[in-house]
C-alpha positions as CSV (number, residue, x, y, z in Angstrom):
1,M,-59.0,-37.2,-69.0
2,D,-58.6,-37.2,-72.8
3,I,-55.5,-38.0,-74.9
4,L,-54.3,-34.4,-75.3
5,T,-54.4,-33.6,-71.6
6,W,-52.5,-36.9,-70.5
7,T,-50.0,-36.3,-73.3
8,W,-49.4,-32.5,-72.0
9,I,-49.0,-34.1,-68.4
10,I,-46.7,-36.7,-69.4
11,V,-44.6,-35.1,-72.0
12,G,-44.4,-32.1,-70.0
13,A,-42.9,-33.8,-67.1
14,S,-40.5,-35.7,-69.1
15,F,-39.5,-32.4,-70.7
16,A,-39.1,-30.8,-67.4
17,L,-36.9,-34.0,-66.2
18,Y,-34.6,-33.7,-69.3
19,I,-34.1,-29.8,-68.6
20,G,-33.3,-30.1,-64.7
21,I,-30.6,-32.8,-65.4
22,A,-29.3,-30.7,-68.3
23,I,-28.9,-27.7,-66.0
24,W,-27.7,-30.1,-62.8
25,A,-25.1,-31.5,-65.3
26,K,-23.9,-28.5,-67.1
27,A,-20.6,-28.8,-68.9
28,K,-18.0,-26.5,-67.5
29,T,-14.9,-27.8,-69.5
30,T,-14.1,-29.3,-72.9
31,G,-13.8,-32.6,-71.1
32,D,-17.2,-32.4,-69.6
33,F,-18.5,-31.3,-72.9
34,Y,-16.8,-33.8,-75.1
35,V,-16.5,-37.2,-73.0
36,A,-18.4,-36.1,-69.6
37,A,-14.7,-36.2,-67.9
38,K,-14.5,-40.0,-68.5
39,Q,-16.6,-40.6,-65.2
40,I,-19.9,-42.3,-66.3
41,H,-20.4,-45.8,-64.5
42,P,-20.6,-48.9,-67.0
43,V,-24.3,-49.4,-66.1
44,L,-25.3,-45.7,-66.7
45,N,-23.4,-45.5,-69.8
46,G,-25.0,-48.9,-70.9
47,M,-28.4,-47.3,-70.6
48,A,-27.3,-43.9,-72.3
49,T,-26.0,-45.8,-75.2
50,G,-29.4,-47.8,-75.4
51,A,-31.1,-44.6,-75.8
52,D,-28.6,-43.1,-78.1
53,W,-28.9,-46.3,-80.0
54,M,-32.5,-46.7,-80.0
55,S,-33.5,-43.6,-82.1
56,A,-36.9,-42.5,-83.5
57,A,-36.0,-45.5,-86.3
58,S,-35.8,-48.1,-83.8
59,F,-38.9,-46.9,-81.4
60,I,-41.2,-45.3,-84.2
61,S,-40.4,-46.9,-87.6
62,M,-38.8,-50.3,-87.1
63,A,-41.9,-52.0,-86.0
64,G,-43.8,-50.2,-88.8
65,L,-41.7,-51.5,-91.4
66,I,-42.0,-55.1,-89.9
67,S,-45.5,-54.9,-89.8
68,F,-45.8,-53.7,-93.6
69,M,-43.0,-55.8,-95.1
70,G,-43.5,-59.1,-92.8
71,R,-40.6,-61.3,-92.7
72,D,-38.5,-58.8,-95.0
73,G,-38.6,-56.2,-92.4
74,S,-36.6,-58.2,-90.3
75,M,-33.3,-57.1,-92.1
76,Y,-33.6,-53.9,-90.0
77,L,-33.9,-55.9,-86.8
78,M,-30.5,-58.1,-87.9
79,G,-28.7,-55.2,-89.2
80,W,-29.0,-52.9,-86.4
81,T,-28.7,-55.7,-83.5
82,G,-25.8,-57.5,-85.4
83,G,-24.2,-54.2,-85.9
84,Y,-24.2,-53.0,-82.2
85,V,-22.6,-56.7,-81.5
86,L,-20.0,-56.0,-84.1
87,L,-19.1,-52.4,-83.0
88,A,-19.0,-53.7,-79.1
89,M,-16.7,-56.7,-79.7
90,L,-14.6,-55.6,-82.9
91,L,-13.9,-51.7,-82.4
92,A,-15.1,-50.1,-79.3
93,P,-12.3,-51.8,-77.0
94,Y,-9.5,-50.8,-79.2
95,L,-10.7,-47.3,-80.4
96,R,-11.0,-46.7,-76.2
97,K,-7.4,-48.0,-75.5
98,Y,-6.4,-45.6,-78.5
99,G,-7.8,-42.7,-76.0
100,K,-9.1,-40.3,-78.9
101,Y,-12.5,-39.7,-78.6
102,T,-13.8,-38.6,-81.9
103,V,-13.4,-40.8,-85.2
104,P,-11.6,-37.8,-87.1
105,M,-9.0,-37.6,-84.3
106,F,-8.4,-41.1,-84.6
107,V,-8.2,-41.1,-88.4
108,G,-6.0,-38.1,-88.3
109,E,-3.4,-39.4,-86.0
110,R,-3.7,-43.0,-87.4
111,Y,-3.1,-42.0,-90.6
112,Y,-0.7,-39.2,-89.7
113,S,-2.5,-36.7,-91.9
114,Q,-4.3,-33.6,-91.4
115,T,-6.2,-34.3,-95.0
116,A,-7.4,-37.5,-93.8
117,R,-8.6,-35.9,-90.7
118,V,-10.6,-33.1,-92.6
119,V,-12.0,-36.1,-95.0
120,A,-13.1,-37.8,-91.9
121,L,-14.9,-34.6,-90.6
122,I,-16.6,-34.2,-93.5
123,C,-17.8,-37.7,-93.7
124,A,-18.7,-37.4,-90.0
125,I,-21.1,-34.3,-90.5
126,F,-22.7,-35.5,-93.7
127,V,-23.7,-38.9,-92.0
128,S,-24.8,-37.3,-88.8
129,F,-27.0,-34.7,-90.9
130,T,-28.5,-37.6,-92.6
131,Y,-29.2,-39.4,-89.3
132,V,-30.7,-36.5,-87.6
133,A,-33.2,-35.6,-90.2
134,G,-34.9,-39.0,-89.6
135,Q,-35.1,-38.1,-85.7
136,M,-36.6,-34.8,-86.2
137,R,-39.0,-36.2,-88.4
138,G,-40.1,-38.4,-85.7
139,V,-40.4,-35.6,-83.2
140,G,-42.6,-34.0,-85.7
141,I,-44.8,-36.9,-86.3
142,V,-45.2,-37.4,-82.3
143,F,-46.1,-33.7,-81.7
144,S,-48.5,-33.6,-84.7
145,R,-50.9,-36.2,-83.6
146,F,-50.8,-36.0,-79.7
147,L,-50.1,-32.4,-79.2
148,E,-52.4,-31.4,-82.1
149,V,-49.9,-29.1,-83.6
150,P,-48.8,-29.2,-87.2
151,I,-45.6,-31.5,-88.0
152,N,-43.4,-28.6,-88.7
153,T,-44.2,-27.1,-85.5
154,G,-43.8,-30.0,-83.8
155,V,-40.0,-30.2,-85.2
156,I,-39.6,-26.6,-84.1
157,I,-40.5,-27.4,-80.4
158,G,-38.1,-30.5,-80.7
159,M,-35.2,-28.4,-82.1
160,C,-35.7,-25.8,-78.9
161,I,-35.4,-28.7,-76.4
162,V,-32.5,-30.5,-77.9
163,F,-30.8,-27.0,-78.4
164,F,-31.2,-26.4,-74.6
165,Y,-29.8,-29.5,-73.0
166,A,-27.4,-30.3,-75.9
167,V,-25.9,-27.1,-75.9
168,L,-25.9,-26.6,-72.3
169,G,-24.9,-29.9,-71.0
170,G,-22.6,-31.4,-73.5
171,M,-21.9,-35.1,-73.3
172,K,-22.1,-34.8,-69.5
173,G,-25.7,-33.3,-69.6
174,I,-26.5,-35.7,-72.6
175,T,-25.5,-38.9,-70.9
176,Y,-27.6,-38.3,-67.7
177,T,-30.5,-37.3,-69.8
178,Q,-30.2,-40.1,-72.2
179,V,-30.3,-42.4,-68.9
180,A,-33.7,-41.0,-68.1
181,Q,-34.8,-41.1,-71.8
182,Y,-34.1,-44.8,-71.9
183,C,-36.3,-45.2,-68.8
184,V,-39.3,-43.4,-70.2
185,L,-38.7,-45.1,-74.1
186,I,-38.5,-48.5,-72.7
187,V,-41.4,-48.3,-70.3
188,A,-43.5,-46.7,-73.1
189,Y,-42.8,-49.3,-75.5
190,M,-43.3,-52.5,-73.5
191,I,-46.4,-51.3,-71.4
192,P,-48.8,-51.4,-74.5
193,A,-46.8,-54.4,-75.9
194,I,-47.8,-56.4,-72.7
195,F,-51.3,-55.3,-72.7
196,I,-52.0,-56.5,-76.1
197,S,-50.1,-59.5,-75.8
198,I,-52.5,-60.4,-72.7
199,M,-55.6,-59.4,-74.8
200,L,-54.9,-61.4,-77.6
201,T,-53.3,-64.2,-76.2
202,G,-53.2,-64.2,-72.3
203,N,-49.5,-64.4,-72.3
204,P,-47.7,-61.2,-70.5
205,I,-44.4,-62.0,-72.2
206,P,-44.9,-60.0,-75.9
207,Q,-41.7,-62.0,-77.2
208,L,-43.6,-65.4,-76.5
209,G,-47.3,-64.0,-77.0
210,Y,-46.9,-63.2,-80.9
211,G,-45.8,-67.1,-81.3
212,S,-48.6,-68.1,-79.1
213,S,-52.3,-69.2,-79.9
214,L,-55.3,-66.7,-79.6
215,S,-57.0,-66.5,-76.3
216,E,-60.6,-66.8,-76.0
217,N,-60.7,-63.0,-75.6
218,G,-58.4,-62.5,-78.3
219,M,-60.9,-64.6,-80.6
220,R,-63.8,-62.3,-79.5
221,L,-61.8,-59.3,-80.1
222,L,-61.0,-60.3,-83.7
223,G,-64.3,-62.0,-84.5
224,A,-62.4,-65.2,-85.0
225,P,-64.7,-68.2,-84.8
226,E,-61.8,-70.5,-84.3
227,G,-58.5,-70.2,-82.3
228,G,-55.1,-71.1,-83.5
229,Y,-52.1,-69.5,-83.4
230,L,-51.8,-65.6,-83.8
231,L,-49.3,-66.0,-86.8
232,D,-51.7,-68.4,-88.6
233,K,-54.4,-65.9,-88.4
234,L,-52.5,-63.0,-89.7
235,N,-51.4,-64.9,-92.5
236,G,-54.8,-66.1,-93.4
237,I,-56.1,-62.5,-93.3
238,Q,-53.1,-61.2,-95.5
239,K,-53.8,-64.0,-98.4
240,D,-57.5,-63.1,-98.2
241,L,-56.5,-59.5,-99.1
242,G,-54.1,-60.3,-101.8
243,F,-51.2,-60.0,-99.9
244,S,-48.2,-62.4,-99.5
245,A,-48.2,-64.2,-96.1
246,Y,-46.8,-62.3,-93.3
247,T,-44.2,-64.8,-92.2
248,S,-43.1,-65.5,-95.9
249,G,-41.6,-62.2,-97.1
250,G,-40.7,-62.1,-101.0
251,A,-41.4,-58.5,-101.6
252,K,-37.7,-58.0,-101.8
253,S,-35.0,-60.1,-103.7
254,T,-32.7,-62.0,-101.5
255,I,-29.6,-59.9,-102.6
256,D,-31.5,-56.7,-101.5
257,V,-32.3,-58.1,-98.4
258,F,-28.6,-59.0,-97.5
259,M,-27.2,-55.9,-98.9
260,I,-29.4,-53.6,-96.6
261,T,-28.7,-56.1,-93.6
262,F,-25.0,-55.8,-93.8
263,A,-25.2,-52.1,-94.8
264,L,-26.9,-51.6,-91.7
265,M,-24.7,-53.9,-89.7
266,V,-21.2,-52.4,-90.8
267,G,-23.0,-49.1,-90.8
268,T,-23.6,-49.4,-87.2
269,A,-19.9,-50.1,-86.4
270,G,-18.9,-46.8,-88.0
271,L,-21.6,-44.3,-86.4
272,P,-19.5,-41.8,-84.7
273,H,-22.1,-40.9,-82.0
274,I,-22.2,-44.4,-80.7
275,I,-18.4,-44.8,-81.0
276,I,-17.8,-41.7,-78.6
277,R,-20.1,-43.2,-76.0
278,F,-17.3,-45.6,-75.4
279,F,-14.8,-42.8,-74.2
280,T,-17.2,-41.7,-71.4
281,T,-16.2,-44.6,-69.0
282,P,-13.0,-44.4,-66.6
283,T,-11.4,-47.5,-68.0
284,I,-11.2,-49.7,-71.0
285,R,-12.6,-52.6,-68.7
286,G,-15.6,-50.2,-67.9
287,A,-15.8,-49.6,-71.9
288,R,-16.4,-53.2,-72.3
289,A,-18.8,-53.7,-69.6
290,S,-21.0,-50.8,-70.8
291,A,-21.2,-52.4,-74.4
292,G,-22.7,-55.6,-72.5
293,W,-25.1,-53.4,-70.3
294,A,-26.3,-51.7,-73.4
295,L,-26.5,-54.7,-75.6
296,L,-28.9,-55.9,-72.7
297,F,-31.1,-52.7,-72.6
298,I,-31.2,-52.6,-76.5
299,A,-32.2,-56.3,-76.7
300,L,-35.3,-55.9,-74.6
301,L,-36.9,-53.4,-77.1
302,Y,-35.6,-55.2,-80.3
303,T,-36.9,-58.8,-79.1
304,T,-40.4,-56.9,-78.4
305,A,-40.5,-55.0,-82.0
306,P,-41.7,-58.1,-83.9
307,A,-44.5,-58.8,-81.6
308,V,-45.6,-55.2,-81.7
309,A,-45.4,-55.2,-85.4
310,S,-47.8,-58.5,-85.8
311,F,-50.2,-57.1,-83.0
312,A,-50.6,-53.9,-84.7
313,R,-50.8,-55.3,-88.3
314,L,-53.5,-57.6,-87.3
315,N,-55.5,-55.1,-85.2
316,L,-55.4,-52.5,-88.2
317,M,-56.8,-54.8,-90.9
318,Q,-59.4,-56.1,-88.4
319,T,-60.4,-52.6,-87.6
320,L,-60.2,-51.0,-91.0
321,N,-60.9,-53.2,-93.9
322,N,-64.4,-53.5,-95.5
323,K,-65.7,-51.0,-92.6
324,Q,-68.0,-48.1,-93.8
325,Y,-66.1,-44.6,-93.5
326,S,-68.9,-43.2,-91.5
327,E,-68.0,-45.9,-88.9
328,A,-64.4,-45.7,-89.1
329,P,-62.5,-46.1,-85.7
330,S,-61.7,-43.0,-83.7
331,W,-58.2,-43.5,-84.1
332,F,-58.0,-43.4,-88.0
333,K,-60.2,-40.1,-87.9
334,N,-57.6,-38.8,-85.4
335,W,-54.5,-39.8,-87.4
336,E,-56.2,-38.4,-90.7
337,K,-55.6,-34.9,-89.4
338,T,-51.9,-35.2,-89.6
339,S,-52.1,-36.5,-93.4
340,L,-50.2,-39.7,-92.1
341,V,-53.4,-41.6,-93.2
342,A,-56.1,-41.4,-95.9
343,W,-58.8,-43.1,-97.8
344,K,-59.8,-42.5,-101.3
345,D,-63.4,-44.0,-102.3
346,K,-62.3,-45.5,-105.9
347,N,-65.6,-47.3,-106.3
348,G,-68.2,-44.9,-104.8
349,D,-69.5,-47.5,-102.2
350,G,-68.4,-45.7,-99.1
351,I,-66.4,-48.7,-98.0
352,M,-62.6,-48.8,-96.8
353,Q,-61.0,-51.5,-99.0
354,L,-57.4,-52.7,-97.9
355,A,-55.6,-54.5,-100.6
356,K,-52.1,-55.1,-101.9
357,G,-50.4,-51.7,-103.2
358,N,-50.6,-48.1,-101.9
359,A,-53.4,-46.0,-102.7
360,F,-51.2,-43.0,-102.9
361,D,-47.2,-42.3,-103.5
362,G,-45.0,-39.7,-101.4
363,K,-46.5,-37.2,-98.9
364,I,-50.4,-36.8,-98.6
365,A,-51.8,-33.4,-98.9
366,F,-55.7,-32.6,-98.3
367,Q,-57.6,-30.1,-100.0
368,K,-58.7,-27.1,-97.7
369,D,-60.9,-24.0,-98.1
370,E,-60.3,-20.5,-97.7
371,A,-60.6,-20.8,-94.0
372,G,-58.1,-23.6,-93.9
373,K,-60.6,-26.2,-93.3
374,F,-60.4,-29.5,-94.7
375,V,-62.6,-30.1,-97.6
376,K,-64.9,-33.1,-97.2
377,G,-66.0,-35.7,-99.8
378,E,-69.3,-37.4,-100.4
379,H,-68.8,-39.6,-97.3
380,G,-67.1,-36.9,-95.1
381,E,-63.5,-37.9,-95.9
382,N,-60.7,-35.5,-96.6
383,I,-60.1,-35.1,-100.4
384,V,-56.6,-35.9,-101.1
385,T,-54.9,-33.4,-103.7
386,T,-51.3,-35.3,-103.8
387,K,-50.1,-36.4,-107.4
388,Q,-51.3,-39.9,-108.3
389,T,-48.9,-42.5,-109.6
390,P,-49.7,-45.8,-111.4
391,I,-50.1,-47.3,-108.1
392,E,-53.4,-45.7,-108.1
393,K,-54.7,-48.5,-110.4
394,S,-54.5,-50.8,-107.7
395,K,-57.7,-51.7,-105.6
396,N,-56.0,-50.4,-102.3
397,E,-58.1,-47.4,-101.0
398,L,-56.0,-46.8,-97.9
399,Y,-52.7,-44.9,-97.3
400,I,-51.1,-45.9,-93.7
401,D,-47.7,-44.2,-93.0
402,N,-45.1,-46.8,-91.9
403,D,-44.2,-44.6,-89.0
404,I,-47.5,-44.3,-87.1
405,I,-47.5,-48.0,-86.2
406,V,-46.0,-47.9,-82.9
407,L,-47.7,-44.5,-82.3
408,A,-51.2,-45.5,-83.0
409,N,-51.0,-49.1,-81.9
410,P,-52.3,-48.4,-78.1
411,E,-55.4,-46.3,-80.0
412,I,-55.9,-49.1,-82.2
413,A,-56.1,-51.7,-79.6
414,K,-58.3,-49.4,-77.4
415,L,-55.9,-48.9,-74.4
416,P,-56.4,-46.2,-71.7
417,N,-55.6,-42.9,-72.7
418,W,-52.6,-42.7,-70.6
419,V,-50.9,-45.3,-72.2
420,V,-51.5,-43.5,-75.5
421,A,-49.7,-40.6,-74.0
422,L,-47.1,-42.5,-72.6
423,V,-45.8,-43.9,-76.2
424,A,-46.1,-40.4,-77.3
425,A,-43.4,-39.5,-74.4
426,G,-41.3,-42.6,-75.4
427,G,-41.2,-41.7,-79.1
428,L,-40.1,-38.0,-78.2
429,A,-37.4,-39.9,-75.7
430,A,-36.1,-41.9,-78.5
431,A,-35.9,-39.1,-81.0
432,L,-34.3,-36.7,-78.9
433,S,-31.7,-38.8,-77.3
434,T,-30.3,-39.6,-80.6
435,A,-30.6,-36.3,-82.0
436,A,-28.5,-35.0,-79.1
437,G,-25.7,-37.5,-79.5
438,L,-25.6,-36.6,-83.2
439,L,-25.5,-33.0,-82.6
440,L,-22.6,-33.3,-80.2
441,V,-20.6,-35.3,-83.2
442,I,-21.3,-32.5,-85.3
443,A,-20.3,-29.9,-82.6
444,S,-17.2,-31.9,-81.5
445,A,-16.1,-32.5,-85.4
446,I,-16.1,-28.5,-86.0
447,S,-14.8,-26.9,-82.7
448,H,-12.1,-29.7,-82.0
449,D,-11.2,-31.4,-85.1
450,L,-11.4,-28.4,-87.2
451,M,-11.1,-25.3,-85.2
452,K,-8.6,-26.4,-82.1
453,S,-6.6,-28.9,-84.2
454,I,-6.4,-27.3,-87.6
455,V,-7.4,-23.6,-87.7
456,K,-6.4,-22.1,-84.6
457,P,-4.2,-24.6,-82.4
458,D,-3.7,-22.1,-79.7
459,M,-7.4,-21.6,-79.2
460,S,-8.3,-21.3,-75.2
461,E,-10.4,-24.2,-73.6
462,K,-13.2,-21.5,-73.2
463,G,-13.1,-20.3,-76.6
464,E,-13.1,-24.0,-77.8
465,L,-16.4,-24.4,-75.6
466,I,-17.8,-21.3,-77.4
467,W,-17.3,-23.1,-80.7
468,A,-18.6,-26.3,-79.5
469,R,-21.8,-24.8,-78.4
470,S,-22.2,-22.5,-81.3
471,A,-21.5,-25.1,-83.8
472,A,-24.4,-27.3,-81.9
473,G,-26.6,-24.4,-82.0
474,V,-26.2,-24.0,-85.9
475,A,-26.7,-28.0,-86.3
476,V,-30.1,-27.9,-84.8
477,V,-31.3,-25.3,-86.9
478,I,-30.2,-27.3,-90.0
479,A,-31.1,-30.5,-88.8
480,G,-34.9,-28.7,-88.0
481,Y,-34.8,-28.2,-91.8
482,F,-34.2,-31.5,-92.8
483,G,-37.0,-32.6,-90.1
484,I,-39.3,-30.4,-92.0
485,N,-38.3,-31.9,-95.4
486,P,-37.1,-35.4,-94.9
487,P,-36.2,-37.6,-98.0
488,G,-38.4,-40.8,-96.7
489,F,-39.7,-42.6,-93.9
490,V,-37.7,-42.6,-90.5
491,A,-36.3,-45.9,-90.8
492,Q,-35.3,-45.3,-94.6
493,V,-33.8,-42.0,-93.7
494,V,-31.6,-43.7,-91.1
495,A,-31.0,-46.6,-93.3
496,F,-29.1,-43.9,-95.7
497,A,-27.3,-42.8,-92.7
498,F,-26.0,-46.2,-92.0
499,G,-25.0,-46.8,-95.6
500,L,-22.7,-43.8,-95.6
501,A,-21.3,-44.8,-92.6
502,A,-20.5,-48.4,-93.9
503,S,-18.8,-46.8,-97.2
504,S,-16.9,-44.4,-95.5
505,F,-15.7,-45.0,-91.8
506,F,-15.9,-48.8,-91.3
507,P,-13.4,-49.8,-93.6
508,V,-11.0,-47.0,-92.6
509,I,-11.6,-48.0,-88.7
510,I,-11.0,-51.6,-89.5
511,M,-7.8,-51.2,-91.8
512,G,-6.4,-48.5,-89.1
513,I,-6.9,-51.0,-86.3
514,F,-6.0,-54.6,-87.9
515,W,-3.6,-53.5,-90.8
516,R,-0.4,-51.6,-89.8
517,K,0.5,-50.9,-93.6
518,A,-2.7,-48.9,-94.5
519,T,-1.5,-45.5,-95.5
520,K,-2.8,-42.1,-95.3
521,E,-3.1,-41.8,-99.2
522,A,-5.2,-45.0,-98.9
523,A,-7.5,-43.9,-96.2
524,I,-8.2,-40.4,-98.0
525,A,-8.9,-42.2,-101.4
526,G,-10.9,-45.1,-99.7
527,M,-13.2,-42.5,-97.6
528,F,-13.9,-40.3,-100.7
529,S,-14.6,-43.0,-103.2
530,G,-17.0,-45.2,-100.9
531,M,-18.6,-42.0,-99.8
532,A,-18.9,-40.3,-103.2
533,F,-20.5,-43.7,-104.7
534,T,-22.8,-44.2,-102.0
535,A,-24.1,-40.7,-101.9
536,A,-24.1,-40.3,-105.5
537,Y,-26.4,-43.5,-106.0
538,I,-28.8,-42.4,-102.9
539,I,-29.2,-39.0,-104.5
540,Y,-29.6,-40.0,-108.0
541,F,-32.5,-42.4,-107.1
542,K,-34.1,-40.6,-104.2
543,F,-34.0,-37.1,-105.6
544,M,-33.2,-36.8,-109.1
545,N,-35.7,-39.4,-110.6
546,P,-39.5,-39.6,-110.2
547,P,-40.7,-42.6,-107.6
548,A,-41.8,-44.5,-110.6
549,F,-38.4,-44.8,-111.8
550,N,-37.0,-45.7,-108.4
551,V,-37.5,-49.6,-108.8
552,A,-35.5,-52.6,-108.6
553,A,-35.2,-52.9,-112.3
554,N,-33.2,-49.8,-112.5
555,W,-31.3,-50.5,-109.5
556,L,-27.6,-51.7,-109.6
557,W,-27.8,-55.6,-109.3
558,G,-31.3,-55.1,-107.9
559,I,-29.9,-53.1,-104.9
560,S,-31.9,-50.4,-103.4
561,P,-30.5,-47.0,-102.3
562,E,-30.9,-48.3,-98.6
563,G,-28.5,-51.2,-99.3
564,I,-25.9,-49.7,-101.5
565,G,-23.6,-48.5,-98.7
566,T,-22.5,-52.2,-98.7
567,I,-21.1,-51.7,-102.2
568,G,-19.6,-48.5,-101.4
569,M,-17.9,-50.4,-98.4
570,V,-16.4,-52.9,-100.8
571,I,-15.1,-49.9,-102.9
572,N,-13.6,-48.3,-100.0
573,F,-11.8,-51.5,-99.0
574,A,-10.7,-52.3,-102.4
575,V,-9.2,-48.9,-103.0
576,M,-7.5,-48.7,-99.6
577,M,-5.8,-52.1,-100.4
578,I,-4.6,-50.9,-103.8
579,V,-3.5,-47.5,-102.8
580,S,-1.8,-48.8,-99.8
581,K,0.3,-51.2,-102.0
582,M,1.2,-48.4,-104.3
583,T,2.4,-46.0,-101.6
584,K,5.0,-45.7,-99.0
585,E,4.6,-47.6,-95.7
586,P,3.5,-45.5,-92.7
587,P,6.1,-44.5,-90.7
588,I,7.5,-47.1,-88.0
589,E,6.1,-44.9,-85.0
590,V,2.5,-45.3,-86.5
591,Q,2.9,-49.0,-87.2
592,N,4.1,-49.4,-83.3
593,M,1.1,-47.5,-82.4
594,V,-1.1,-49.9,-84.4
595,A,0.5,-53.0,-83.1
596,S,0.3,-51.7,-79.6
597,L,-3.6,-51.4,-79.8
598,R,-3.7,-55.2,-79.9
599,Y,-0.2,-56.5,-78.8
600,P,2.2,-55.0,-76.3
601,R,5.3,-55.4,-78.9
602,E,7.3,-53.2,-81.2
603,I,7.7,-53.5,-84.9
604,K,11.7,-53.8,-85.5
């Protein structure tokens, strides 16, 4: 069977499973909707947390960034993995002991202020919408290629699926659905990685394969007359094409790599949709255990990503560079239809040349005739209509979107069609699982933290459930809009969300747990200043100025928008410290509550 048929079968079966689980686990109470009645087993919660954590950025985009950036791309790997450890060890147990299941609830009671709660609510919604935009873009990419529908149509289909099981099942339905989604995404990620590792190195363990020597079969596939280590071969090809060595990095400054890594790490610890997962277990001990299980499940994919990146990079360069366009591999022609890959013949020789520098900037668009068909160039290629930039002067003739690397990897390696379809199902599982968790955060913030706690305290449980489902429905529509009009690559968009979380929630949560004298005025001022600075910086460089201006020379201390959340976090901490010293100490009962989170004693 062809790829399209296999995709419909596998994706259709996975969607039927998700919908069936949502119907079976329908939320009947607000406890079911918000925290699954705190009855989830730690192992299952670990799997659900893994699926919630490993979004489209992890599954689709992270390996693509590592593939194109080489060693520098590891900042995403280190930041996200380290951040989860920080969250699991430093924050989750204390928040679980506190017993409040949303971040705005914690902020409101810890800082004895409804105003602080509203500010936290706004921050939670802002962060969640930014994050969910990346997930919806991932959904659109998968649908556009494998189900052969436009990206916008793919986003709409994804919206409908998420709407059904998120609105119907709440946290209870989402949790059991995410368990199934984890199984789908990890199998989809590991199978092609194992196959390709065996093909190139003879080693069935990808984590070891990409550091191994090429096998005889690998040398034959790559046309390499001599063996040697796979990474040495990759470095040599990179240098021959004018790139820096794959393992050397250096494209980004050291300070920017550090800032992005740190922003991703502390942003992780402030993500409300991950924090809420630790409230679904029956006990605090269960929350700790689920954190350990989740780390194990997450590590399985994260340790495989560098191998997938190097395999894909090597295969991509071997199959495209110096090939006649008329002889371009089928995977390139298939992905060209999605406008995520493109070729422009700059020297008129009909040969595709890969070199340092992207041929295009921003979104790719192709010229179409009145019938809506692609207009073809001299060699049969689609004619690019997007506006060109000074990068056009480079010798590179190929545009490859970062976000296709994992999805195209099985096709590049010529794996069976069912494997290609399985990867599509895995990408959708990763994107939809995280999108559902984020939508639940938005719904909880509006229904519980705003309507029930502030606007209408006497609201019935049924009324609160109606508000929660309505808020989730509206959030799905807004998320779909951002998926159709994303501000960058999937991992870039997610990095912005992490930066916003780092600059708003992390300092407030840390200070709220570990410093009993942090005041409500400090929390409000800190969240506002950190979030405002970070958001303004991102908006200025990503939306208000042309791409040519958005370069390191114009950034503050050379820090990119993806890493500016670290500075926003520092501002938040500084403001909280200063304002706390200038304002009245929290009431004794609040200080006792803070102390009791860590020590069973009272403040006299």
